[in-house]
N, C-alpha and C positions, 0 to 999 in steps of 0.2 A: 582766342577768345570766340572768334568763330566758330570753331571748332564747336564749342558747347551749345551751339545757338541753333546748329541742325537740329533736323528734324528727322524722326524714325520712329511709323506707328505712330503720329500724333501726339508726340512727348519727342523732348530737346533732348540731349546728348548730356545737358547737366542733371534735367529731370529723373533720366533712366540712372545716372552716376548717383545721385542723391538716395532713388530707393534702394540701390544696391548698398550704398554706405548703411542704409539702415537695418539693414538685413545683417550686414558682415558684425555692425556695434553692437546688436542686437543677440547674436550669437557668442560673439567677446562676453560679455556683459551673463551672458546666460554659464557660459563655462567657469567665469570666476565666482558667480552665484553660487554654481555648484560646489567648486573648490571650498569657497568662505562656509556651506554650509556642512561639508563632509568634516573641517578641518577644526575650525571655532564654536559652530553652531551646538553641534555633535557632543565636542568635548565639555559645553557649559550646562548640556541639559542632565549629563551623565554624573553631575554633583549633585544632582537634585535628588531627593529620597524616591520624589514621585516615578516612573516609569513611563508613564501616559505621555511625557512630553517627550522621552527619548523616541517612542512609535509615531508620536506626530511628526517630529523634524524626519525621522529615517524614511518613513512611508512617503511623507509628501514632498519629499525632496527632486526626484526623479518629474512626478507631474507639474509641477511650479515649473523647474527649469524647460519642460516644454510647453507650458503654457505663455513663457515668457517669451520663446521664440515662435511661437505659431504667433503670437500677437504682434510682434516686428516686422513679421512677414508681410502682416495683412495690412499693416499700417503705411509698410511701404509700398504695398500695390494702391495702396489709396492713395497716394501722391500723383499716380500716374492718373494720365487720362484714358480710359479703355471703353472699349465699347459698351451698350447697356446690358447685352447680356452676360457680357464677363464678367461684369461691376455685382451682378445679381447673383450669380455664379460662384462666385469670390465670396460673398457676404454669409451666403447660405453654407457655402463648403467650411468658413471661419465659426460660424455658429454649433454648426452637426460636431464638428472637430472638437469644441469646447464641451462639449455633451460627454465625447467620449474621453477626453481629459478627466472630467466631472468621476464620470464611472469608474475611469482607472483610479482615482484616485481613492476614491468610496471603497472598492472593493479592498485596495490594499490595506485600507485602514481598518476596514472590520474584521479582516482576515486576521490581520495584527495581534485588534483586540481579542477576537476569538482564542487565538494561539499563547497569548502572554495570562489570560485571565480565566479563561471558560476550560481549557484543557488539564491545568493543573485540577480543576474541582473535575472535572468528568474522570482524571485518572487513579483521583484519590476516592470515588465513590464506590461502594462494593457492587454494585449494580452494571452489569455488562448491555445492558439496552442503551444506555447512552454513550456507549463506546460504539457502536452500532450506527448510529443517529446520527451522532454530533459530524462524521464526514459527510454525510449525505446532507444535513441543514448546509455547511459549511457553502459544498457545492452549490445548492439550491438558492442561495442567495445570493450568489456572485450571478449565476445565470440570471435573477429576477432583475437585479440591477443593472446587467447589459443591457437585457432583452427591454426596459423602461425607459430606458436612457436611448436608443435606437429609435424607438418607436416615436416619442417627443422630438429626437434632431428630424427624422423622416415627417414628423408634423409639422415643424415649423419651417422645411423647408420646403413647405407647399404641397407634401406630397397628400393625396385621400390615405390615410393607414387604415379605415376601413375598406376601401377598393383593393389595395395592397394585399390585405388577407384573404378577402374574398377572391383575387387573382391566383392566390396562393392554394386554395381549394379547390381550382379548377386542376389543378397539378398534382393533387394531392395522393393520386393512384401511384403516378411517375414515384412521387417521394416516398410511397410508403415500400413500394417494391425496393427502393434503391438505400432506403435505411431498417428494412426490414431485421438485417441483424442488431441493429442497434438498440429497435424494440424489443428483439426478442428478448435480450441481453438485462433491457431495463425490468420487464415481467420476470425473468431470473430473478433479479437483486430482487423486486418485491418476496417472490417465494422465498427466498433465501431468509427474508426478513423477517417473514410470517411462521415459516415452518420450521427456522432455525436447525437444521440438517447439524450446525457447528456456529460458534462464534468468535468475534475476536479471540486472542489468545491460545487456540485451540488450535492442539496437534492435529494435523488431516493428511489423510493419503489420498492421492488422485492422479490416476494417467500416468503413474510411475514418478510422480513427484510425493515427496515428504518435507512438510516444515510446518510450521505455526504461521495462523493467520494474521496478519498485520491489517489489513482494512477490509471493508465489503464496502464498496463504492454502488454508486448508481448501476454503472455499467460493467465493471471488474472486480475483480477480489485479487491481493497484495499477498502472497505467501512466499514469506524466509525461510527456504530451504535449510538444512539442520548444515548443509558447509557455508552459509551467511548470504547466499545469492538470492535476488528478490525472483520469482516469477508472478505476473500479473496474465491471469486468468479470464477468458472473458465469464459474467456469469451464467450464462444459458448450458458450457461445458459442465459448469460443477452441479446444475440441474440434472442435467441428463444424465450426465456419467456416475456411475457407482463413488460415493466418497467413504474414505472408511475413517470417523473421528475417531482418536488414537485414545485423546486425552476422557475421552467419556466413555470407557472400559474401567469396570469395578476393579481390575486388576489385570496384571498379566500373567498369562497362563504358560507355563514352562514343562516342554516333554521330552525326556531323557529316555533312551536305551541305553541300558547296563547289561556287558555282555562278560559272564562271570564261565566259568574255563569248567568241561565237564566235570574236572576232577571236585566240582563242590557238591557238599553234601546236604542231605534235607535240611537237616539243623542250619546249615550256612546260610542254606538260599532263606530261610526264615529269618535268622540273624540279619543278615541284608537288609530283608525289608524293614524290620523291626528298628535296624539304624537309621535310615532315612526317613523314618515318621518321627526318632527323635533330634533328628538334624532341623527338620521342619519345625517343630516346639519348639526348640531354644532358641529359633531365629525371631523376633518380635515384628518383622519389617516383612514376614510370609503367613500367610493366611495358613487358619492350623488345618483345614481339610488338604489331602494329599490322597494322591494314589500310585500304591504300588503292588504290581501284579507280575507273576511267572507267566510270561506270554505263550513263549516258544523253545523249543528246542531247536535251535540255529545249526548251521553246517560248523560253525566254528564255537557255537558258544552257547551257552544258556540266556536268552535273552529277558532282562528285567526290566519292566515299564515303569516308569518313575515321574510323576507329573505335579508338580507344585506352583503354587501362584502367588505373585510378589504383591502384596498391597498397593492400590493407587497411592500414587504421590512417592512411592521409594523408590532408591535408585534401581534400576533396570539390572545393567552391568554391573555396577556395585553387588549389589546381593545376588546374581547369578556366580560371583567370580567366590563369594564367601561359600555359596553352598559347593562349589565343585571344589574347592579346596579341604573344605569339610569332608565330602566323600572321600577325597583323595587321602585323609589321613586317617579317616576310623576305618577304612577297607585295609587299609596299610597294617593299621593295629591288631586288627581281627583277620589278619590272614587272608585277607579274600582276594583272591587273584584274579585283576583281569585278563579279558582271552583277546588271544588276534589270532586272525586265520594260521593254522597249521595243516599239517598235513600226520598223518600217521602210516608208514609203510610195514608191512606183516610180509618177509620171507618164509616161503613154505619150504622147508629142508627135504630132501629127497626124494 
């Protein structure tokens, strides 16, 4: 028993052991509580009709466990005899971490409510404005909660928040230089929001990338490529580079050059042009306007330029396939022969 009475750093071995047992005991209780919430409490809440209790339990689980561990460590330290300055630091740190835990829990809870209740409403609305505003609003709310919590925490720790902010102002120039890219992306995001060169779900092409816009954020924009991958691009790139909005096109222009053999007669060439015009008129997915022109006497063929337009929203490749198949069928029926590179060699006798 004399061993437990020995003193180290103003505390006996027994006091150090008690503090350690409190910490270990708190960690064990926190682990059991985490398992209890995960296996039993969540099972009970899922049986209810409301999803609100599920959200609260799921999102509050981690912050509550962290709060329990934090409190256990704090009270374990309180059982020890420490210097006044260390006691003061421990006290301030505890309350600061309490505010951090509160901010963590609140941001998780608010974000879960937005995803569960607000996002479905926004997705059902016809306007795209709310689709663009929602991601920005979610991030802004999170930032606001964290900033307020940190300011309150610093104030409770005895720091003069006004002086801290003023001090930051002295280094404003250095900060601006370091954060110029972020500021540029921020203003670029505002430009995208106001000018609307594209919106969410639009298909765009930029810098060799081709895909649909999934999210327009404060700093960057996410694009899902045609192969399914996600590309995150800084907003400044989207503002400074040329962006092609494929979705905004009224229709898709298709240009073809058909080569007919030199044996094609005048009447056959006219018939070929009429056939192409008939094919366009017979397809409801194509615009009635089209261009057919005998453009040149080529090296191996009489070239016929054919331009038509696929209506917006129609299947691009499906209609291209349908038009090409119909051209092949009609030209075959009318004995219109396509040309290919050939040479005729005349030998002079004698």
